[in-house]
N, C-alpha and C positions, 0 to 999 in steps of 0.2 A: 257688317255695318252698311247701312243704306247710303248710297252716294247722294250728295246734295245736287238738286237740279241746277243746271247752268242758267244764266240769265236769259239766254235765247229761249229756253223752255217756259219762262215766266211771262214773256211778252204777249200782249194781246194779239190775236190773230189779224185783226184789222190793221195794226201797226206794221206787221211783217208784210201783209199784202200791199199796203201803201208804199213801203220801201221798194218792194219788188216791182210794182207797177210804175212808179215815178223815177226810179233810180237805176235799176239793174241794167237796162240796155244802154242808156246814154252815159251813165257814170259808173260803169262796172267796177272800176278800182275802188271807188268810194263805197259802193254797195258791199263788196267783198270785205273791205276794212271794217264796216259797221257789223256785218254778220259775224265775222271772225272775232271781233272784239267781244261781242255778246256771247259767243260760244266758248270763250276761254275763262270767263269769270262767273261767279255765283250771285253777286249782288250788284245792283245798279250803282251803288256808292263806290264800287271798285273801278268804275270807268274813270279814265283820266279826263281832264278838262277838254283836251283835244278830241277825245272820242265822243263826248257829249256834244261838243260844238259841231262835229261832223254829222252826227245823228240829227241834230236840230236843223242843220242846213238842208238836209234832204227829206225831212218829214214835211208833209203838207201842213199849212198853218192850223188847220182844224185839229191836228193831233199834237200841237205844241202844249207845254205845261200851262196850267192856269194858276199862276202865282208861285211864290217862293217855296211853299211846302211841297207842292206838286213837283217843282223842279228839283228840290233837294232830295226827296225820297223816291222820285221816279214813278209816282202813281199814275201819271199820264200815259205810261207805257205798259204798266203791269196788269195782269189779270187780277180780278178782284181778290182772290184768295192769297195773293202775294203782296197786296198793298198794306202799308202800315197804318 
């Protein structure tokens, strides 16, 4: 049986680059928290409110969700083939 990809594998590369560029050095603990959170689960909706809040805190504004649907399903983060 093929293993389901983890959320980290579904994230747009530009989102991961932005997190690394804007967060990794100055806020390493938060960066590690975000990356670990996305590495342990398979779906965006499995993130806790705290995990999503931390993610949004450290994402540049241009990568924030565009409306409720984008926020609810995580399409603002996901590669096209994983968007709902």
